[in-house]
C-alpha positions in Angstrom: 11.2 2.4 -2.9 9.9 3.9 -6.1 12.5 2.0 -8.2 11.7 -1.2 -6.3 8.0 -0.8 -6.9 8.6 -0.5 -10.6 10.9 -3.5 -11.0 10.6 -5.7 -7.9 12.2 -8.7 -9.7 15.3 -6.8 -10.8 16.2 -4.6 -7.9 17.6 -5.5 -4.5 17.8 -2.6 -2.1 20.4 -2.4 0.7 20.2 0.6 3.0 23.5 1.2 4.7 23.4 3.3 7.8 26.9 4.7 8.1 28.8 8.0 8.4 28.1 11.2 10.2 24.3 11.2 9.8 24.0 7.6 11.2 25.6 8.4 14.5 22.9 7.9 17.1 21.9 10.5 19.6 21.5 9.7 23.2 19.0 7.0 23.8 18.7 6.3 20.1 19.4 2.9 18.5 22.7 2.4 16.7 21.9 1.0 13.2 25.6 1.1 12.0 27.7 -2.0 11.5 31.4 -2.2 10.9 31.0 -3.4 7.3 28.7 -0.5 6.5 31.2 2.0 7.9 34.0 0.4 5.9 32.0 0.7 2.7 31.2 4.3 3.5 34.9 5.1 4.0 36.0 3.3 0.9 33.6 5.1 -1.4 34.1 8.4 0.5 30.4 8.9 0.7 30.5 11.2 3.7 33.4 13.3 2.4 32.5 13.8 -1.3 28.9 12.9 -2.0 26.6 13.3 1.0 23.4 11.5 1.7 21.3 10.0 0.3 23.7 8.5 -2.2 23.6 5.1 -3.9 25.8 2.6 -5.7 24.4 0.3 -8.4 26.3 -3.0 -8.6 29.5 -1.2 -7.6 29.5 -0.1 -11.3 31.6 2.8 -12.5 29.5 5.4 -14.3 31.8 7.9 -16.0 34.4 7.7 -13.3 32.0 7.6 -10.3 30.6 4.7 -8.3 28.5 6.8 -6.0 25.4 8.5 -7.5 23.0 11.1 -6.2 19.4 10.2 -5.8 18.5 12.1 -8.9 20.7 9.7 -11.0 19.4 6.4 -9.7 16.5 5.9 -12.1 18.5 6.9 -15.2 21.6 4.8 -14.3 19.5 1.9 -13.1 17.8 1.8 -16.6 21.2 2.0 -18.2 22.7 -0.9 -16.4 19.4 -2.9 -16.8 19.9 -2.9 -20.5 23.2 -4.8 -20.1 23.3 -8.6 -20.3 24.3 -10.3 -17.1 27.5 -12.2 -17.7 26.7 -14.7 -14.9 23.4 -16.3 -13.8 23.1 -16.8 -10.1 20.7 -19.1 -8.2 20.5 -18.9 -4.4 18.8 -21.4 -2.1 18.6 -20.9 1.6 17.2 -22.6 4.7 16.8 -21.3 8.2 16.6 -23.3 11.4 14.7 -21.1 14.0 15.9 -23.3 16.9 19.6 -22.9 16.2 19.2 -19.5 14.3 21.5 -21.1 11.6 21.1 -19.9 8.1 22.5 -22.1 5.3 23.0 -20.6 1.9 24.0 -22.2 -1.4 24.9 -20.2 -4.4 25.2 -21.6 -7.9 26.6 -19.5 -10.7 27.1 -20.0 -14.4 29.1 -17.6 -16.7 27.1 -17.1 -19.9 29.7 -14.8 -21.5 33.3 -13.7 -21.0 34.0 -10.9 -18.5 36.8 -8.4 -18.8 37.8 -8.5 -15.1 40.1 -11.3 -14.1 38.6 -11.4 -10.7 34.9 -11.2 -9.8 33.5 -10.9 -6.2 30.5 -12.6 -4.8 28.7 -10.7 -2.0 26.0 -12.1 0.2 24.3 -9.6 2.5 21.7 -9.9 5.1 19.1 -7.1 5.2 16.3 -6.5 7.7 13.1 -4.5 7.3 10.5 -3.2 9.6 12.9 -1.7 12.1 11.3 1.1 14.0 13.5 4.0 14.9 14.4 7.7 14.3 15.0 9.0 10.8 16.1 12.6 10.1 13.6 14.1 7.7 11.4 11.0 7.8 8.6 13.0 9.4 7.7 10.2 11.8 9.9 11.0 14.8 11.1 7.8 16.4 8.4 5.8 14.7 9.9 5.7 11.2 9.9 2.1 9.8 13.3 1.4 8.2 13.4 -1.1 5.3 16.2 -3.1 3.6 18.7 -2.2 6.4 22.2 -3.8 6.0 22.7 -6.0 9.1 25.6 -8.3 8.1 27.6 -9.8 5.3 27.9 -13.6 5.1 30.9 -13.1 2.7 33.5 -10.6 3.5 32.1 -7.1 2.8 34.3 -6.9 -0.3 33.1 -10.3 -1.5 34.5 -13.7 -2.0 37.0 -13.8 -4.9 36.1 -15.8 -8.1 39.4 -16.1 -10.0 39.6 -15.9 -13.8 36.0 -16.6 -14.6 35.5 -18.1 -18.1 32.5 -18.5 -20.4 30.7 -21.7 -19.5 32.2 -21.9 -16.0 29.9 -23.2 -13.3 30.6 -22.7 -9.6 28.9 -23.4 -6.3 29.5 -21.9 -2.9 28.0 -22.9 0.5 27.8 -20.8 3.6 26.4 -21.0 7.1 25.7 -18.0 9.3 24.2 -18.0 12.8 21.9 -15.0 13.2 22.5 -13.1 16.4 19.6 -12.3 18.7 20.2 -8.6 18.2 22.8 -6.3 16.6 23.8 -3.5 18.9 20.6 -4.0 20.9 18.4 -3.7 17.8 
């Protein structure tokens, strides 16, 4: 929240509830989703790093993707100094009657990238979810923010093959929002 408050136009927070600490107790809501658990396993957060941990743009910093909370500000500033190789524009509409979300993404590569494949991820996050939080000091009345609820793309992203400088792309997606996720 501190980083988001400083640069709200440059930071998008996704809080993933996964791993051992996210297992709900009896009569507690289950905030986990399969995609979050898969990400947690892939990056071995539970095994190697512990919580809270963070990943910035899935970027590798000196051999590590996962960063401790004490490194977020420094590494966030470091990556913020880089020029983005692709500009993205997202437009979305939501029909409350059908619960259908329509998303259009436009992208334009402004410079060459080293990777031969890029991955586009679109996640749905939800805020203002009341529930328990270890160490939150609010019992079961903690207000969770930016909680990962789903991916519209596969959790590892949609492949963009061999992007080139000057390349333009567009993708369209539809997603029907469920009434609840695991009762939440």
